[in-house]
C-alpha positions, -999 to 999 in steps of 0.1 A, spaced: 240 158 736 268 173 753 295 156 778 312 188 784 303 225 784 313 253 762 311 289 768 310 314 739 311 355 739 307 379 715 315 415 722 292 436 695 291 475 691 254 486 691 245 481 656 214 459 646 231 447 614 250 422 647 217 405 647 229 383 620 261 370 636 244 370 670 208 344 658 240 325 642 257 315 672 225 313 693 210 288 667 249 269 670 244 263 709 207 255 706 223 220 679 254 218 701 228 206 728 208 181 705 176 206 711 143 207 686 142 231 658 112 250 673 135 249 706 164 270 690 136 294 674 126 304 704 156 309 723 170 328 691 137 347 694 144 355 737 182 363 725 175 387 698 153 409 719 174 411 740 200 423 723 176 447 706 165 462 741 201 465 749 211 483 715 181 501 715 171 509 748 205 506 766 233 518 747 206 541 727 224 530 699 256 546 704 285 533 682 313 536 706 295 514 733 293 474 739 263 446 739 277 416 755 267 382 747 274 354 766 265 320 758 271 289 785 267 252 791 265 249 827 278 228 850 307 225 826 307 189 834 271 170 823 253 204 814 219 208 821 214 243 813 223 265 786 228 303 802 230 333 778 239 371 794 231 402 775 249 431 793 247 467 778 265 499 787 235 521 793 220 539 821 199 507 836 166 507 845 145 497 869 130 464 863 98 470 884 93 495 863 82 478 830 46 480 819 29 447 816 19 444 776 -7 424 783 -27 455 795 -54 471 780 -38 506 776 -6 488 766 -24 462 741 -21 481 712 16 495 715 42 487 686 71 481 716 71 467 750 66 436 746 105 419 747 111 411 781 75 392 779 89 370 750 122 361 765 102 352 798 76 332 775 105 309 757 131 310 785 129 286 816 140 317 839 148 352 833 165 377 858 171 412 851 199 431 873 220 464 872 254 454 859 285 456 885 300 481 862 270 501 851 245 493 826 221 464 823 223 428 825 197 397 815 201 364 823 181 338 804 182 297 812 168 269 790 172 233 807 183 212 784 167 180 777 173 152 803 184 185 830 171 182 861 
């Protein structure tokens, strides 16, 4: 188990082929925290969904725009949480306007479940407009033995 925190920041171009790199880092962070394979998998799904949304909807696959992905164990001494932040450089959106993917009219749609997955697999998820524009998704997973 971790006794000290850690921090990793990736700044990637808005390209889907960068998802594998993000996945490797996400998995490694889970291993560092001694998480079981199922937990690591579901965190990876949440992180991938967030990065896909940032590339596709936030940055609209613009080659000059970046997605920032940060992984941090907090607090830095005796961590109790893994915090993942994903920030894009897009126009942002109103999180309250997100359609419910479980509503009957949305059940057969091929998209619109990413935020639902994030909320299902992480302990806390918040969405807000980033300070310099775009959106920031902050996801928290409590560590075993943590508060």
